[in-house]
C-alpha positions as CSV (number, residue, x, y, z in Angstrom):
1,M,98.4,21.2,53.7
2,F,95.9,19.0,55.5
3,V,94.8,19.4,59.1
4,E,93.5,16.5,61.1
5,I,90.2,17.6,62.7
6,K,88.8,14.5,64.3
7,E,89.9,11.0,65.4
8,N,87.3,8.7,66.9
9,S,88.1,5.3,68.3
10,N,84.7,4.7,69.7
11,S,83.2,1.5,68.2
12,S,80.0,1.7,66.2
13,Q,78.3,-1.5,65.2
14,A,76.0,-2.4,62.3
15,E,73.5,-5.3,62.6
16,D,75.5,-7.7,60.5
17,G,78.6,-7.9,62.8
18,L,80.6,-5.2,61.0
19,K,82.0,-2.5,63.3
20,I,83.7,0.8,62.7
21,V,86.6,0.6,65.1
22,S,88.3,3.8,64.2
23,A,87.7,6.8,61.9
24,T,90.0,9.7,60.9
25,E,88.8,12.8,59.1
26,V,91.1,15.3,57.5
27,L,90.4,18.5,55.5
28,G,92.2,21.3,53.7
29,P,92.0,23.5,50.7
30,I,92.6,22.1,47.2
31,D,94.6,25.1,46.2
32,S,95.8,27.1,49.2
33,A,97.7,29.6,47.1
34,N,94.8,30.9,45.0
35,N,91.4,29.5,45.9
36,T,90.5,28.3,49.4
37,S,86.8,28.0,48.7
38,I,87.2,24.5,47.4
39,Q,88.1,22.1,50.2
40,A,89.0,18.4,50.2
41,F,87.5,16.2,52.9
42,N,89.4,12.9,53.4
43,Y,88.2,10.1,55.6
44,D,89.5,6.7,56.6
45,F,87.3,4.2,58.4
46,V,88.6,0.9,59.7
47,L,85.9,-1.8,59.6
48,Y,86.1,-5.0,61.7
49,N,84.3,-8.2,61.0
50,E,83.4,-9.8,64.3
51,K,81.5,-12.7,62.7
52,N,82.7,-16.2,62.3
53,G,82.2,-16.0,58.5
54,E,83.4,-13.8,55.7
55,I,81.5,-10.6,54.9
56,H,81.5,-9.6,51.2
57,L,81.3,-5.8,50.7
58,D,79.6,-4.8,47.5
59,S,80.0,-1.1,48.4
60,V,80.7,1.3,51.2
61,E,79.6,4.9,50.9
62,P,79.7,7.8,53.4
63,I,76.4,9.3,54.6
64,F,77.1,13.1,54.5
65,T,75.2,15.6,56.7
66,K,72.6,17.6,54.7
67,D,74.7,20.8,55.2
68,I,77.7,19.2,53.5
69,L,75.8,17.1,50.9
70,A,74.4,20.3,49.3
71,R,78.0,21.6,48.8
72,V,79.7,18.3,47.7
73,L,81.2,18.6,44.3
74,T,82.4,15.0,43.9
75,E,79.7,13.0,42.1
76,N,80.6,9.4,43.0
77,H,80.9,8.8,46.8
78,E,81.3,5.0,46.7
79,I,84.7,4.2,48.1
80,I,85.0,0.5,48.1
81,G,83.6,-2.4,46.2
82,N,83.9,-6.1,45.7
83,K,86.0,-6.7,48.8
84,T,85.8,-9.5,51.4
85,I,86.6,-9.2,55.1
86,S,87.7,-12.4,56.7
87,P,86.4,-13.3,60.2
88,N,88.1,-11.3,63.0
89,S,89.9,-9.1,60.4
90,T,89.8,-5.4,59.5
91,I,89.8,-3.4,56.3
92,S,90.6,0.3,55.8
93,V,88.1,2.3,53.7
94,K,89.5,5.6,52.4
95,G,88.0,8.3,50.3
96,Q,88.0,12.0,49.4
97,V,85.3,14.4,48.4
98,E,85.7,18.0,47.3
99,F,83.1,20.6,48.6
100,N,82.4,24.3,48.2
101,A,83.2,26.2,51.4
102,S,82.5,29.7,50.1
103,G,80.9,31.8,52.7
104,F,82.3,29.8,55.6
105,S,85.0,31.1,57.9
106,K,87.9,28.9,58.8
107,E,86.3,28.3,62.2
108,Q,83.0,27.3,60.6
109,I,84.7,24.8,58.3
110,L,86.5,23.2,61.2
111,N,83.3,23.0,63.3
112,L,81.1,21.4,60.7
113,N,79.9,17.8,61.0
114,Y,80.6,16.1,57.8
115,I,79.5,12.5,58.0
116,N,76.6,10.9,59.9
117,G,77.7,7.3,59.2
118,I,78.4,4.9,56.4
119,N,76.1,2.9,54.1
120,V,77.4,-0.7,53.6
121,T,75.9,-2.9,51.0
122,S,76.9,-6.6,51.4
123,T,76.1,-9.9,49.8
124,K,75.3,-12.8,52.0
125,T,75.2,-16.4,50.8
126,L,72.4,-18.6,52.1
127,L,73.0,-22.3,51.8
128,F,70.2,-24.8,51.3
129,P,70.0,-27.3,54.1
130,K,71.0,-30.9,53.1
131,R,68.1,-33.2,52.5
132,D,68.3,-36.9,53.4
133,S,67.8,-39.0,50.3
C-alpha cells in the first residue's frame, strides 16, 4: 500500500521556459508482509512548456537529497528520454526508486526530504540566418 506524502502545486521554473507545474510524491514498502526496510519512492512531475517553440527533452532525472542518495538502491534514475513538448503543452514525468530505510522509524521516513529538484537535458536547434545572395 502506498501513502501519498506530498503534493505541490507551486510552480518552479527553469531558465529555458520549462516549468514544474505540479509534483506528487508517494512512498511505501516494497514487501509490507516480510521486509519494510526496502521502500519504494514514486514521483510524478508535470512539466509545462511556456515557450513559443518545441522543447526536446533528451533526459529528465531527479536530484535526490544527499541523505536519500546514499540509500538509493536503483541504479538508473533517468526517467524520460527523447520526448518533445509542444508550445503551451505539458508532459508527465513518472519514476520510481527503491531505497534502504533500515534504521528509520515510520515517522522519520515520512518526514524525509527526497528530491531537491530535477535535472533536464534538452537539445536546442539553432538556425543559421539567411544570407542574401
